[in-house]
MOPAC internal coordinates of N, CA, C and O (Angstrom, degrees):
PM7 1SCF
backbone

  N    0.0000 0     0.00 0     0.00 0    0    0    0
  C    1.4516 1     0.00 0     0.00 0    1    0    0
  C    1.5229 1   108.45 1     0.00 0    2    1    0
  O    1.2310 1   120.72 1   -47.64 1    3    2    1
  N    1.2879 1   116.23 1   132.36 1    3    2    1
  C    1.4576 1   120.96 1   179.71 1    5    3    2
  C    1.5274 1   109.20 1   -65.51 1    6    5    3
  O    1.2310 1   121.87 1   -29.15 1    7    6    5
  N    1.3015 1   114.02 1   150.85 1    7    6    5
  C    1.4579 1   120.92 1  -177.33 1    9    7    6
  C    1.5322 1   112.22 1   -56.72 1   10    9    7
  O    1.2310 1   119.99 1   136.44 1   11   10    9
  N    1.3326 1   117.63 1   -43.56 1   11   10    9
  C    1.4637 1   119.71 1  -177.91 1   13   11   10
  C    1.5285 1   112.17 1   -67.95 1   14   13   11
  O    1.2310 1   120.02 1   147.82 1   15   14   13
  N    1.3295 1   117.57 1   -32.18 1   15   14   13
  C    1.4601 1   120.59 1   176.73 1   17   15   14
  C    1.5298 1   110.72 1   -70.67 1   18   17   15
  O    1.2310 1   120.78 1   143.01 1   19   18   17
  N    1.3119 1   116.12 1   -36.99 1   19   18   17
  C    1.4685 1   121.18 1   177.99 1   21   19   18
  C    1.5244 1   109.37 1   -64.19 1   22   21   19
  O    1.2310 1   120.52 1   135.06 1   23   22   21
  N    1.3268 1   116.62 1   -44.94 1   23   22   21
  C    1.4619 1   121.15 1   178.63 1   25   23   22
  C    1.5273 1   110.20 1   -61.77 1   26   25   23
  O    1.2310 1   120.23 1   133.98 1   27   26   25
  N    1.3137 1   117.16 1   -46.02 1   27   26   25
  C    1.4648 1   121.35 1   179.43 1   29   27   26
  C    1.5295 1   110.61 1   -60.15 1   30   29   27
  O    1.2310 1   120.38 1   138.29 1   31   30   29
  N    1.3195 1   116.87 1   -41.71 1   31   30   29
  C    1.4553 1   121.63 1   179.10 1   33   31   30
  C    1.5293 1   110.82 1   -63.65 1   34   33   31
  O    1.2310 1   120.36 1   135.13 1   35   34   33
  N    1.3229 1   116.93 1   -44.87 1   35   34   33
  C    1.4619 1   121.11 1   179.74 1   37   35   34
  C    1.5268 1   111.55 1   -65.85 1   38   37   35
  O    1.2310 1   120.24 1   140.52 1   39   38   37
  N    1.3263 1   117.14 1   -39.48 1   39   38   37
  C    1.4629 1   120.66 1   177.93 1   41   39   38
  C    1.5296 1   111.16 1   -63.94 1   42   41   39
  O    1.2310 1   120.36 1   142.22 1   43   42   41
  N    1.3160 1   116.91 1   -37.78 1   43   42   41
  C    1.4633 1   120.62 1   177.68 1   45   43   42
  C    1.5235 1   110.70 1   -66.25 1   46   45   43
  O    1.2310 1   120.40 1   138.16 1   47   46   45
  N    1.3369 1   116.84 1   -41.84 1   47   46   45
  C    1.4654 1   120.50 1   176.74 1   49   47   46
  C    1.5221 1   110.31 1   -61.84 1   50   49   47
  O    1.2310 1   120.65 1   137.93 1   51   50   49
  N    1.3363 1   116.37 1   -42.07 1   51   50   49
  C    1.4663 1   121.68 1   178.80 1   53   51   50
  C    1.5245 1   109.98 1   -61.34 1   54   53   51
  O    1.2310 1   120.00 1   137.89 1   55   54   53
  N    1.3221 1   117.60 1   -42.11 1   55   54   53
  C    1.4588 1   122.20 1  -179.97 1   57   55   54
  C    1.5274 1   110.34 1   -63.12 1   58   57   55
  O    1.2310 1   120.55 1   135.78 1   59   58   57
  N    1.3393 1   116.55 1   -44.22 1   59   58   57
  C    1.4635 1   121.03 1  -179.98 1   61   59   58
  C    1.5314 1   111.83 1   -65.22 1   62   61   59
  O    1.2310 1   120.60 1   138.74 1   63   62   61
  N    1.3208 1   116.45 1   -41.26 1   63   62   61
  C    1.4644 1   120.92 1   178.52 1   65   63   62
  C    1.5280 1   109.89 1   -65.90 1   66   65   63
  O    1.2310 1   120.00 1   136.68 1   67   66   65
  N    1.3234 1   117.60 1   -43.32 1   67   66   65
  C    1.4660 1   121.15 1   178.41 1   69   67   66
  C    1.5161 1   111.06 1   -60.67 1   70   69   67
  O    1.2310 1   120.52 1   139.61 1   71   70   69
  N    1.3133 1   116.62 1   -40.39 1   71   70   69
  C    1.4645 1   121.58 1   178.66 1   73   71   70
  C    1.5240 1   110.45 1   -64.58 1   74   73   71
  O    1.2310 1   120.02 1   137.49 1   75   74   73
  N    1.3310 1   117.56 1   -42.51 1   75   74   73
  C    1.4604 1   121.45 1   179.22 1   77   75   74
  C    1.5353 1   110.61 1   -64.05 1   78   77   75
  O    1.2310 1   120.22 1   137.31 1   79   78   77
  N    1.3331 1   117.18 1   -42.69 1   79   78   77
  C    1.4674 1   121.40 1   177.44 1   81   79   78
  C    1.5260 1   109.86 1   -61.45 1   82   81   79
  O    1.2310 1   120.60 1   134.29 1   83   82   81
  N    1.3235 1   116.46 1   -45.71 1   83   82   81
  C    1.4686 1   121.91 1   178.48 1   85   83   82
  C    1.5354 1   110.92 1   -57.02 1   86   85   83
  O    1.2310 1   120.44 1   134.81 1   87   86   85
  N    1.3292 1   116.77 1   -45.19 1   87   86   85
  C    1.4615 1   121.61 1   179.51 1   89   87   86
  C    1.5310 1   111.31 1   -62.12 1   90   89   87
  O    1.2310 1   120.31 1   134.94 1   91   90   89
  N    1.3340 1   117.00 1   -45.06 1   91   90   89
  C    1.4623 1   121.04 1   179.54 1   93   91   90
  C    1.5303 1   110.97 1   -63.86 1   94   93   91
  O    1.2310 1   120.43 1   138.14 1   95   94   93
  N    1.3330 1   116.78 1   -41.86 1   95   94   93
  C    1.4555 1   120.71 1   179.82 1   97   95   94
  C    1.5252 1   111.78 1   -65.81 1   98   97   95
  O    1.2310 1   120.29 1   144.04 1   99   98   97
  N    1.3271 1   117.05 1   -35.96 1   99   98   97
  C    1.4648 1   119.36 1  -179.14 1  101   99   98
  C    1.5324 1   111.29 1   -71.96 1  102  101   99
  O    1.2310 1   119.61 1   155.50 1  103  102  101
  N    1.3269 1   118.35 1   -24.50 1  103  102  101
  C    1.4685 1   121.81 1   177.79 1  105  103  102
  C    1.5341 1   112.29 1   -85.87 1  106  105  103
  O    1.2310 1   120.40 1   162.64 1  107  106  105
  N    1.3237 1   116.85 1   -17.36 1  107  106  105
  C    1.4631 1   121.44 1  -177.32 1  109  107  106
  C    1.5291 1   110.01 1   -68.82 1  110  109  107
  O    1.2310 1   120.58 1   -35.70 1  111  110  109
  N    1.3252 1   116.50 1   144.30 1  111  110  109
  C    1.4624 1   121.49 1   179.24 1  113  111  110
  C    1.5262 1   112.57 1   -88.73 1  114  113  111
  O    1.2310 1   119.51 1   174.49 1  115  114  113
  N    1.3091 1   118.53 1    -5.51 1  115  114  113
  C    1.4728 1   125.07 1   176.75 1  117  115  114
  C    1.5352 1   112.01 1    53.05 1  118  117  115
  O    1.2310 1   120.66 1  -130.06 1  119  118  117
  N    1.3128 1   116.35 1    49.94 1  119  118  117
  C    1.4610 1   120.98 1  -178.36 1  121  119  118
  C    1.5264 1   112.76 1   -81.13 1  122  121  119
  O    1.2310 1   119.86 1   149.52 1  123  122  121
  N    1.3257 1   117.87 1   -30.48 1  123  122  121
  C    1.4626 1   121.96 1  -176.64 1  125  123  122
  C    1.5223 1   109.51 1  -105.84 1  126  125  123
  O    1.2310 1   120.78 1   -82.80 1  127  126  125
  N    1.3380 1   116.12 1    97.20 1  127  126  125
  C    1.4632 1   120.81 1  -177.34 1  129  127  126
  C    1.5183 1   110.13 1  -104.25 1  130  129  127
  O    1.2310 1   121.20 1   -39.56 1  131  130  129
  N    1.3256 1   115.30 1   140.44 1  131  130  129
  C    1.4571 1   121.86 1   177.01 1  133  131  130
  C    1.5280 1   108.44 1  -133.72 1  134  133  131
  O    1.2310 1   121.11 1   -17.32 1  135  134  133
  N    1.3255 1   115.48 1   162.68 1  135  134  133
  C    1.4619 1   121.15 1   173.55 1  137  135  134
  C    1.5146 1   106.54 1   -96.28 1  138  137  135
  O    1.2310 1   120.97 1   -47.87 1  139  138  137
  N    1.3236 1   115.75 1   132.13 1  139  138  137
  C    1.4658 1   119.58 1  -172.75 1  141  139  138
  C    1.5187 1   109.90 1  -150.32 1  142  141  139
  O    1.2310 1   120.77 1   -29.73 1  143  142  141
  N    1.3059 1   116.13 1   150.27 1  143  142  141
  C    1.4605 1   121.93 1   172.69 1  145  143  142
  C    1.5293 1   107.40 1   -88.71 1  146  145  143
  O    1.2310 1   120.87 1   -52.07 1  147  146  145
  N    1.3274 1   115.94 1   127.93 1  147  146  145
  C    1.4511 1   120.81 1  -176.49 1  149  147  146
  C    1.5228 1   109.97 1  -139.04 1  150  149  147
  O    1.2310 1   120.29 1   -17.50 1  151  150  149
  N    1.3238 1   117.05 1   162.50 1  151  150  149
  C    1.4583 1   120.42 1   178.63 1  153  151  150
  C    1.5181 1   110.53 1   -64.93 1  154  153  151
  O    1.2310 1   121.12 1   -38.33 1  155  154  153
  N    1.3263 1   115.47 1   141.67 1  155  154  153
  C    1.4620 1   121.05 1   180.00 1  157  155  154
  C    1.5267 1   110.78 1   -59.93 1  158  157  155
  O    1.2310 1   120.65 1   136.03 1  159  158  157
  N    1.3116 1   116.36 1   -43.97 1  159  158  157
  C    1.4610 1   123.31 1   171.49 1  161  159  158
  C    1.5171 1   107.48 1  -157.24 1  162  161  159
  O    1.2310 1   120.25 1    -6.94 1  163  162  161
  N    1.3010 1   117.12 1   173.06 1  163  162  161
  C    1.4700 1   121.63 1  -173.00 1  165  163  162
  C    1.5257 1   113.25 1   -57.62 1  166  165  163
  O    1.2310 1   120.24 1   142.30 1  167  166  165
  N    1.3197 1   117.15 1   -37.70 1  167  166  165
  C    1.4598 1   120.65 1  -174.40 1  169  167  166
  C    1.5287 1   113.28 1   -90.03 1  170  169  167
  O    1.2310 1   120.14 1   170.23 1  171  170  169
  N    1.3152 1   117.33 1    -9.77 1  171  170  169
  C    1.4633 1   120.78 1  -173.71 1  173  171  170
  C    1.5272 1   112.32 1   -95.35 1  174  173  171
  O    1.2310 1   120.49 1   -39.49 1  175  174  173
  N    1.3172 1   116.66 1   140.51 1  175  174  173
  C    1.4654 1   119.49 1   174.38 1  177  175  174
  C    1.5346 1   111.43 1   -82.60 1  178  177  175
  O    1.2310 1   119.91 1   170.29 1  179  178  177
  N    1.3406 1   117.77 1    -9.71 1  179  178  177
  C    1.4556 1   122.28 1  -178.40 1  181  179  178
  C    1.5228 1   111.37 1   -73.41 1  182  181  179
  O    1.2310 1   121.39 1   -35.14 1  183  182  181
  N    1.3274 1   114.94 1   144.86 1  183  182  181
  C    1.4567 1   119.39 1   176.95 1  185  183  182
  C    1.5269 1   109.89 1  -114.51 1  186  185  183
  O    1.2310 1   121.28 1   -25.78 1  187  186  185
  N    1.3214 1   115.17 1   154.22 1  187  186  185
  C    1.4587 1   122.55 1   177.95 1  189  187  186
  C    1.5274 1   107.86 1  -134.16 1  190  189  187
  O    1.2310 1   120.41 1   -21.00 1  191  190  189
  N    1.3167 1   116.83 1   159.00 1  191  190  189
  C    1.4619 1   121.30 1   177.96 1  193  191  190
  C    1.5255 1   107.27 1   -99.73 1  194  193  191
  O    1.2310 1   120.93 1   -56.33 1  195  194  193
  N    1.3302 1   115.82 1   123.67 1  195  194  193
  C    1.4619 1   121.01 1  -176.50 1  197  195  194
  C    1.5237 1   110.54 1  -137.85 1  198  197  195
  O    1.2310 1   120.61 1   -17.70 1  199  198  197
  N    1.3209 1   116.44 1   162.30 1  199  198  197
  C    1.4610 1   122.45 1   170.94 1  201  199  198
  C    1.5271 1   105.62 1   -84.88 1  202  201  199
  O    1.2310 1   120.62 1   -56.79 1  203  202  201
  N    1.3362 1   116.42 1   123.21 1  203  202  201
  C    1.4614 1   123.31 1  -173.47 1  205  203  202
  C    1.5325 1   109.17 1  -122.07 1  206  205  203
  O    1.2310 1   120.59 1   -37.36 1  207  206  205
  N    1.3285 1   116.47 1   142.64 1  207  206  205
  C    1.4589 1   120.27 1   171.78 1  209  207  206
  C    1.5294 1   107.41 1   -73.77 1  210  209  207
  O    1.2310 1   121.15 1   -56.37 1  211  210  209
  N    1.3167 1   115.41 1   123.63 1  211  210  209
  C    1.4635 1   120.32 1  -177.97 1  213  211  210
  C    1.5258 1   112.00 1   -68.68 1  214  213  211
  O    1.2310 1   120.24 1   154.65 1  215  214  213
  N    1.3362 1   117.14 1   -25.35 1  215  214  213
  C    1.4570 1   121.03 1  -176.83 1  217  215  214
  C    1.5274 1   113.15 1   -80.60 1  218  217  215
  O    1.2310 1   120.50 1   138.46 1  219  218  217
  N    1.3467 1   116.66 1   -41.54 1  219  218  217
  C    1.4701 1   118.63 1  -174.38 1  221  219  218
  C    1.5319 1   113.66 1  -117.40 1  222  221  219
  O    1.2310 1   119.87 1   177.42 1  223  222  221
  N    1.3383 1   117.85 1    -2.58 1  223  222  221
  C    1.4616 1   123.94 1   176.25 1  225  223  222
  C    1.5398 1   113.54 1    67.06 1  226  225  223
  O    1.2310 1   120.33 1  -154.02 1  227  226  225
  N    1.3299 1   116.98 1    25.98 1  227  226  225
  C    1.4606 1   121.17 1   178.57 1  229  227  226
  C    1.5305 1   109.87 1   -94.03 1  230  229  227
  O    1.2310 1   120.13 1   -39.03 1  231  230  229
  N    1.3238 1   117.36 1   140.97 1  231  230  229
  C    1.4592 1   121.38 1   174.01 1  233  231  230
  C    1.5227 1   107.38 1   -68.64 1  234  233  231
  O    1.2310 1   120.83 1   -54.33 1  235  234  233
  N    1.3392 1   116.02 1   125.67 1  235  234  233
  C    1.4555 1   119.98 1  -177.30 1  237  235  234
  C    1.5260 1   112.62 1  -121.01 1  238  237  235
  O    1.2310 1   119.83 1  -176.77 1  239  238  237
  N    1.3077 1   117.92 1     3.23 1  239  238  237
  C    1.4560 1   118.91 1   177.19 1  241  239  238
  C    1.5168 1   113.18 1   164.69 1  242  241  239
  O    1.2310 1   122.76 1    -0.57 1  243  242  241
  N    1.3148 1   112.32 1   179.43 1  243  242  241
  C    1.4541 1   120.67 1   179.08 1  245  243  242
  C    1.5289 1   108.77 1  -101.49 1  246  245  243
  O    1.2310 1   119.80 1   -43.28 1  247  246  245
  N    1.3284 1   117.98 1   136.72 1  247  246  245
  C    1.4648 1   119.45 1   176.70 1  249  247  246
  C    1.5341 1   110.00 1   -75.43 1  250  249  247
  O    1.2310 1   121.15 1   -22.89 1  251  250  249
  N    1.3196 1   115.40 1   157.11 1  251  250  249
  C    1.4595 1   120.10 1   174.71 1  253  251  250
  C    1.5229 1   108.28 1   -74.87 1  254  253  251
  O    1.2310 1   120.92 1   -13.60 1  255  254  253
  N    1.3270 1   115.84 1   166.40 1  255  254  253
  C    1.4720 1   120.13 1   177.75 1  257  255  254
  C    1.5226 1   109.79 1   -59.13 1  258  257  255
  O    1.2310 1   120.17 1   139.85 1  259  258  257
  N    1.3187 1   117.28 1   -40.15 1  259  258  257
  C    1.4717 1   121.98 1   178.98 1  261  259  258
  C    1.5317 1   110.88 1   -62.19 1  262  261  259
  O    1.2310 1   120.21 1   136.50 1  263  262  261
  N    1.3292 1   117.20 1   -43.50 1  263  262  261
  C    1.4668 1   121.24 1   179.01 1  265  263  262
  C    1.5332 1   111.08 1   -63.90 1  266  265  263
  O    1.2310 1   120.77 1   143.34 1  267  266  265
  N    1.3245 1   116.13 1   -36.66 1  267  266  265
  C    1.4713 1   120.15 1   178.09 1  269  267  266
  C    1.5236 1   109.63 1   -64.86 1  270  269  267
  O    1.2310 1   120.17 1   134.48 1  271  270  269
  N    1.3491 1   117.28 1   -45.52 1  271  270  269
  C    1.4648 1   120.48 1   178.78 1  273  271  270
  C    1.5178 1   111.10 1   -61.26 1  274  273  271
  O    1.2310 1   120.32 1   137.34 1  275  274  273
  N    1.3246 1   116.99 1   -42.66 1  275  274  273
  C    1.4659 1   120.06 1   178.12 1  277  275  274
  C    1.5249 1   111.06 1   -63.84 1  278  277  275
  O    1.2310 1   120.38 1   139.49 1  279  278  277
  N    1.3481 1   116.88 1   -40.51 1  279  278  277
  C    1.4529 1   120.89 1   179.22 1  281  279  278
  C    1.5322 1   110.59 1   -62.69 1  282  281  279
  O    1.2310 1   121.10 1   139.01 1  283  282  281
  N    1.3167 1   115.50 1   -40.99 1  283  282  281
  C    1.4670 1   120.24 1  -179.07 1  285  283  282
  C    1.5298 1   112.01 1   -83.44 1  286  285  283
  O    1.2310 1   120.77 1   179.99 1  287  286  285
  N    1.3370 1   116.14 1    -0.01 1  287  286  285
  C    1.4625 1   123.12 1  -179.91 1  289  287  286
  C    1.5180 1   112.20 1    65.55 1  290  289  287
  O    1.2310 1   120.59 1  -149.42 1  291  290  289
  N    1.3090 1   116.48 1    30.58 1  291  290  289
  C    1.4666 1   120.16 1   178.18 1  293  291  290
  C    1.5107 1   109.91 1  -115.11 1  294  293  291
  O    1.2310 1   120.81 1   -24.46 1  295  294  293
  N    1.3024 1   116.06 1   155.54 1  295  294  293
  C    1.4580 1   120.21 1   175.91 1  297  295  294
  C    1.5170 1   108.70 1  -130.47 1  298  297  295
  O    1.2310 1   121.38 1   -35.28 1  299  298  297
  N    1.3347 1   114.96 1   144.72 1  299  298  297
  C    1.4631 1   120.86 1   178.11 1  301  299  298
  C    1.4865 1   109.77 1  -139.90 1  302  301  299
  O    1.2310 1   120.10 1   180.00 1  303  302  301

């Protein structure tokens, strides 16, 4: 298989998997939320602290300043 066809095939699989994840996340009720450090976006090496659904791994909100301090094990 030519390299460009292999890449195209893998990109299509990635698109289908992303769509399936999106569908599962949209059906999730997000009942179990945790504070977690996660990538800012797929291409970025930077991390951010967000409220994440523990069941589907979707970002569901921003933590409060108090939650951030507790997550980082600091108190102010």
